[in-house]
Every structure is written in C-alpha cells, then in structure tokens.
C-alpha positions as CSV (number, residue, x, y, z in Angstrom):
1,X,0.0,0.0,0.0
2,X,2.8,2.4,0.9
3,X,4.5,1.6,-2.5
4,X,1.2,2.4,-4.4
5,X,0.8,5.6,-2.5
6,X,4.4,6.6,-3.4
7,X,3.8,5.9,-7.1
8,X,0.6,8.0,-7.0
9,X,2.4,10.8,-5.3
10,X,5.2,10.8,-7.9
11,X,2.7,10.7,-10.7
12,X,0.9,13.7,-9.3
13,X,4.2,15.6,-9.2
14,X,4.9,14.7,-12.8
15,X,1.5,15.8,-13.9
16,X,1.8,19.1,-12.0
17,X,5.1,19.8,-13.7
18,X,3.5,19.3,-17.1
19,X,0.4,21.3,-16.5
20,X,0.1,23.8,-19.4
21,X,-1.6,26.5,-17.3
22,X,0.7,26.6,-14.3
23,X,1.2,30.4,-14.6
24,X,3.2,32.3,-12.1
25,X,1.4,35.7,-12.6
26,X,0.0,37.1,-9.4
27,X,3.2,36.2,-7.5
28,X,5.3,38.9,-9.0
29,X,5.9,42.5,-7.8
30,X,5.9,45.4,-10.3
31,X,8.5,47.3,-8.1
32,X,11.1,44.6,-8.7
33,X,11.4,45.8,-12.3
34,X,10.9,42.5,-14.0
35,X,8.1,42.1,-16.5
36,X,8.0,38.5,-17.7
37,X,4.4,37.3,-17.5
38,X,3.6,33.6,-17.9
39,X,1.3,34.4,-20.7
40,X,2.9,37.1,-22.9
41,X,0.8,39.7,-24.8
42,X,1.5,39.7,-28.6
43,X,-0.7,42.5,-29.5
44,X,-3.5,44.7,-28.3
45,X,-6.3,45.9,-30.5
46,X,-8.1,49.1,-29.5
47,X,-11.5,49.7,-31.1
48,X,-12.3,53.4,-30.4
49,X,-15.8,54.9,-30.7
50,X,-16.0,58.7,-30.2
51,X,-19.3,60.6,-29.9
52,X,-19.5,64.4,-29.9
53,X,-21.3,67.4,-31.2
54,X,-20.2,66.7,-34.8
55,X,-21.4,63.1,-34.7
56,X,-19.6,59.8,-34.2
57,X,-16.3,58.3,-35.5
58,X,-14.8,54.9,-35.3
59,X,-11.2,53.7,-35.7
60,X,-9.1,50.8,-34.7
61,X,-5.5,50.9,-33.5
62,X,-3.1,48.0,-33.1
63,X,-0.2,47.8,-30.7
64,X,2.4,45.0,-31.4
65,X,4.6,43.5,-28.7
66,X,7.9,41.8,-29.3
67,X,9.7,39.6,-26.7
68,X,13.4,38.5,-26.5
69,X,14.8,35.1,-25.8
70,X,14.9,35.7,-22.1
71,X,11.1,36.2,-22.0
72,X,11.6,39.9,-21.6
73,X,9.6,42.6,-23.4
74,X,11.9,44.0,-26.1
75,X,9.8,46.5,-28.1
76,X,6.2,47.8,-28.2
77,X,5.1,49.5,-31.5
78,X,2.1,51.7,-30.8
79,X,-0.7,52.2,-33.4
80,X,-0.4,55.6,-35.2
81,X,-2.0,58.5,-33.4
82,X,-3.4,56.6,-30.4
83,X,-1.0,58.1,-27.8
84,X,0.6,61.2,-29.3
85,X,-2.2,62.5,-31.5
86,X,-0.2,62.4,-34.7
87,X,0.2,59.8,-37.5
88,X,3.9,59.3,-36.7
89,X,4.9,55.8,-35.8
90,X,6.1,55.5,-32.2
91,X,7.6,52.7,-30.2
92,X,9.2,52.0,-26.9
93,X,12.3,49.8,-26.6
94,X,13.3,48.1,-23.4
95,X,16.7,47.6,-21.9
96,X,17.8,45.5,-18.9
97,X,20.5,45.4,-16.3
98,X,22.6,42.4,-15.3
99,X,19.9,41.4,-12.7
100,X,17.2,41.2,-15.4
101,X,15.5,44.4,-14.2
102,X,14.3,47.2,-16.5
103,X,17.3,49.6,-16.8
104,X,15.7,52.0,-19.2
105,X,12.8,52.6,-21.7
106,X,13.7,54.5,-24.8
107,X,10.9,56.4,-26.6
108,X,11.2,56.7,-30.4
109,X,9.2,58.9,-32.7
110,X,9.7,60.5,-36.1
111,X,8.4,63.9,-34.9
112,X,10.2,64.1,-31.5
113,X,13.7,63.6,-30.2
114,X,14.4,60.3,-28.7
115,X,13.9,60.3,-24.9
116,X,15.3,57.8,-22.3
117,X,13.5,56.9,-19.1
118,X,16.1,55.6,-16.6
119,X,15.1,53.2,-13.8
120,X,16.9,53.4,-10.4
121,X,16.9,50.6,-7.8
122,X,17.9,50.2,-4.2
123,X,18.0,46.8,-2.5
124,X,16.3,45.3,-5.5
125,X,13.3,47.6,-5.4
126,X,12.4,50.4,-7.8
127,X,13.3,53.8,-6.2
128,X,12.8,56.2,-9.0
129,X,12.3,56.8,-12.7
130,X,14.0,59.9,-14.2
131,X,13.7,61.4,-17.6
132,X,14.4,64.7,-19.4
133,X,11.5,66.9,-20.3
134,X,10.8,70.4,-21.6
135,X,12.8,72.7,-23.8
136,X,15.7,72.9,-21.3
137,X,15.7,69.1,-20.8
138,X,15.2,69.4,-17.1
139,X,15.2,66.1,-15.2
140,X,11.7,65.0,-14.0
141,X,11.4,62.1,-11.5
142,X,8.8,59.7,-10.2
143,X,10.0,58.5,-6.8
144,X,8.8,55.5,-4.9
145,X,9.2,55.6,-1.1
146,X,9.1,52.5,1.1
147,X,8.6,51.8,4.8
148,X,11.2,49.5,6.4
149,X,10.7,45.9,5.4
150,X,7.9,46.7,2.8
151,X,8.1,45.7,-0.8
152,X,5.3,48.1,-1.8
153,X,5.8,51.9,-1.6
154,X,3.9,53.9,0.9
155,X,4.1,57.0,-1.3
156,X,4.7,58.1,-4.9
157,X,6.3,61.5,-5.3
158,X,6.2,63.4,-8.6
159,X,9.0,65.9,-9.0
160,X,9.0,68.4,-11.8
161,X,11.4,71.3,-12.2
162,X,9.6,74.3,-13.5
163,X,10.3,76.7,-16.4
164,X,10.8,80.3,-15.5
165,X,7.3,81.3,-16.6
166,X,5.8,78.7,-14.3
167,X,7.6,79.7,-11.1
168,X,5.4,82.7,-10.5
169,X,2.3,80.5,-10.6
170,X,3.5,77.9,-8.1
171,X,6.0,80.2,-6.1
172,X,8.7,77.5,-6.4
173,X,11.3,76.3,-8.8
174,X,10.4,72.7,-8.4
175,X,6.9,71.2,-8.2
176,X,6.7,68.3,-5.7
177,X,3.4,66.3,-5.4
178,X,3.2,63.5,-2.9
179,X,0.5,60.8,-2.9
180,X,0.2,58.4,0.1
181,X,-0.6,54.8,-1.0
182,X,-2.6,52.0,0.6
183,X,-2.2,48.4,-0.6
184,X,-4.3,45.2,-0.2
185,X,-3.2,41.8,-1.5
186,X,-0.8,43.3,-4.0
187,X,-3.3,45.9,-5.3
188,X,-3.3,49.7,-4.9
189,X,-6.6,50.5,-3.3
190,X,-6.2,54.2,-2.3
191,X,-4.0,57.2,-3.2
192,X,-4.4,60.3,-1.1
193,X,-3.1,63.7,-2.3
194,X,-1.0,66.0,-0.2
195,X,-1.8,69.8,-0.3
196,X,0.3,70.5,-3.4
197,X,-1.1,67.5,-5.3
198,X,-4.6,68.6,-4.4
199,X,-3.8,72.2,-5.5
200,X,-2.4,71.0,-8.9
201,X,-5.1,68.4,-9.7
202,X,-8.2,69.3,-7.7
203,X,-8.2,65.7,-6.5
204,X,-8.2,64.7,-2.8
205,X,-8.0,61.0,-3.2
206,X,-8.6,58.1,-5.6
207,X,-10.0,54.7,-4.7
208,X,-9.5,51.6,-6.8
209,X,-11.4,48.2,-6.9
210,X,-10.3,45.0,-8.7
211,X,-11.5,41.7,-9.9
212,X,-9.9,38.4,-8.8
213,X,-8.3,37.5,-12.2
214,X,-4.7,37.7,-13.3
215,X,-3.5,41.1,-14.6
216,X,-1.4,40.4,-17.7
217,X,0.1,43.9,-17.5
218,X,1.4,43.9,-13.9
219,X,5.0,45.2,-14.0
220,X,4.6,46.7,-17.5
221,X,5.7,50.4,-17.9
222,X,5.5,52.6,-21.0
223,X,7.0,56.0,-21.6
224,X,3.7,57.8,-22.2
225,X,2.3,56.4,-18.9
226,X,5.3,57.8,-17.0
227,X,5.0,61.2,-18.6
228,X,1.2,61.4,-17.9
229,X,1.6,60.0,-14.3
230,X,-0.6,57.0,-15.2
231,X,1.4,54.9,-12.7
232,X,-0.8,56.7,-10.2
233,X,-4.0,57.7,-11.9
234,X,-4.4,54.3,-13.7
235,X,-2.4,51.7,-11.6
236,X,-3.1,48.8,-13.9
237,X,0.6,48.3,-14.3
238,X,1.3,48.1,-10.6
239,X,-1.4,45.9,-9.3
240,X,-1.9,42.1,-9.2
241,X,-5.5,42.0,-10.4
242,X,-7.5,43.9,-13.1
243,X,-8.9,47.4,-12.3
244,X,-12.7,47.4,-12.4
245,X,-13.7,50.7,-10.7
246,X,-11.9,53.9,-10.1
247,X,-13.5,56.6,-7.9
248,X,-12.0,60.0,-8.0
249,X,-12.8,62.4,-5.2
250,X,-12.6,66.1,-6.3
251,X,-12.8,69.2,-4.2
252,X,-12.9,72.7,-5.7
253,X,-13.8,75.8,-3.7
254,X,-15.0,73.6,-0.9
255,X,-17.4,71.7,-3.0
256,X,-16.7,67.9,-3.0
257,X,-17.7,65.7,-5.9
258,X,-16.9,62.2,-7.2
259,X,-16.4,60.7,-10.6
260,X,-16.6,56.9,-11.3
261,X,-14.7,55.1,-14.1
262,X,-15.9,51.6,-14.8
263,X,-13.9,48.9,-16.6
264,X,-15.8,45.9,-18.0
265,X,-14.0,42.7,-18.8
266,X,-14.5,39.5,-20.7
267,X,-12.3,36.6,-19.7
268,X,-10.8,33.5,-21.3
269,X,-12.7,30.3,-20.6
270,X,-9.6,28.2,-19.9
271,X,-7.8,30.4,-17.4
272,X,-8.1,33.6,-15.4
273,X,-6.8,36.1,-18.1
274,X,-8.9,38.9,-19.6
275,X,-9.9,38.7,-23.3
276,X,-10.9,42.4,-23.4
277,X,-11.8,45.5,-21.4
278,X,-14.2,48.3,-22.3
279,X,-14.3,51.7,-20.7
280,X,-15.6,55.2,-21.5
281,X,-13.8,58.5,-20.9
282,X,-14.6,62.2,-21.6
283,X,-12.3,64.4,-23.8
284,X,-11.4,68.1,-23.6
285,X,-13.6,68.8,-26.7
286,X,-17.0,67.9,-25.3
287,X,-17.0,64.3,-26.6
288,X,-16.8,60.9,-25.0
289,X,-14.7,58.0,-26.2
290,X,-15.6,54.4,-25.6
291,X,-12.6,52.0,-26.1
292,X,-12.6,48.2,-26.2
293,X,-9.1,46.8,-25.9
294,X,-8.7,43.1,-26.9
295,X,-5.7,41.2,-25.7
296,X,-4.0,38.6,-27.9
297,X,-1.5,36.2,-26.2
298,X,1.3,34.1,-27.4
299,X,2.6,30.7,-26.2
300,X,3.0,30.6,-22.4
301,X,6.4,31.2,-20.8
302,X,6.9,28.2,-18.5
303,X,9.5,27.7,-15.8
304,X,12.5,25.9,-17.3
C-alpha cells in the first residue's frame, strides 16, 4: 500500500510539472522591475468609438509587442495616433541590467527627439524613474518611497522642475506632489493627495477596486504612462489584479464631488486572463470615447 501511494504521489508531481496553465502571474511585484508574465501579450487591438457634437467616428489601432529570448519585453510598437495625437509611428524599446530588471525605456518617434527613461533601484526595489522633459531638458522624476521591510511603496512622489514662466504661478522652482498609498493583496486600493497634489489636480484621493483575475500587464511600464503619471491615476501596471472601478474624489472651492470610471472585462474560458476590457472617458472637446481593448496572447512562458 505504501508503494502504491508513493507511485501515485510521484505521478501527481509529474502531472503538475507538465500542466500547461501553471502560470506564475500574481506572484510577482511590479516594483522589482521584472516584467516577464507567464502568458505574454503579442498585440492589443483598440476599437475606439467617439461621440461628440459633430457626430460619431470609429477607428481601430493595433499595438504590437515583441519579446526577446529571455522572456523579456523588447519592443512595443504603438498604433499611429493613439498616444501622441499624430500619425507618426512611435515605439518603446526596453533595456535591462545584469539582474534582469528594466534599466531604461527609450521612446522613439519621427516627430520628436528620442527620450530615455532611466530606472533606479535600491536593495532590489524600484526607487525612481527619471527622464528629461521640456525645452531645457530638465530632469523629471517619479519616486517610490518604502517603509522598512515593505516591498510596496507607501508613497509616490512626482518631482517636476519648472520653467521660468511657471515659477510665479507655483511660487517655487520645483513642483513636488506626494501621494500616500494603501495596498491590499498586491493591489493599490487608495491614493491620497497632499496639499500640493490637491492644488495641482483638484483631487483629494482616488479609490480603486479590482477583480480576482490575473492582470497580464502587472509590471509593464510605458513611456507615455510615466509622462502622464498614469502609474498613479491608472495603476493597472502596478497591481496584481485587473482594475474594475476607479472613484476620483474632487474638491474645488470647498465643493466635494466624485467621478466613477468603470472597466468591464471578458475573460478567457480556460484560465483567469482577460480577453478584453471596455471603458468610457470624456475628452477636452466635449465628446466621449468608448474604447474596447482586446488582448491577444502568445505561447505561455513556462519555468524551465
């Protein structure tokens, strides 16, 4: 009987080792600077429907992802006009240090100068991302601050040196916004603004809710997200699960208000990954844009 039990035990181990869906996603940490999901995205198709005073328009944009032999993201080519408002082809290339962490992201465009986003680490955790911006190429920074023993930051600090004409507006030569963060099970659930962040954005705090499915983009960074501070306003790249609801708390002239952003998912039938997400957002020209993003995946990266 003991021999039969031993054989069954060994057989279970062999079957577990061959299981095609033994993904490791959900166990990683975006702040370790390694983006190598078990199921790699090969492309994302954005179906965009915009409705405004002049009627409705539709367009489709395709982003193509390329991976290297080490299962690391190498290049993302973005569909024309989706992120920079022009028809110029743009792409991000990814470069890694000897520890396999993202060392830099280089933004490429035909209409702008090449810009490099440098990643800095301390004790294996991402401490800051720095990049030149503006006509004088001043160095902007997104800093991540940790409590002792924590692998998730308790604050994100946005540091932006100001041009001369901006200094009279803010009464400083460097704009520093600090957001205090709260985490739960690897997900960012609340970001609270300090007084300067509130003054600049009109936002007092942002709350986030998630599903219980794998987030295929956890640990992914892109240049435009860093420039637009999307690592804070849309933390899909930082969190373990998929964002389903964002509630923004505003306060202007003492009048509080809230805005809800809802993200609706369809999921694959054979595992926990999303097939698509749909969301609606307003624009600055009195229109609304509804976007459905469909994820296409390649062959799974398995532990070797």
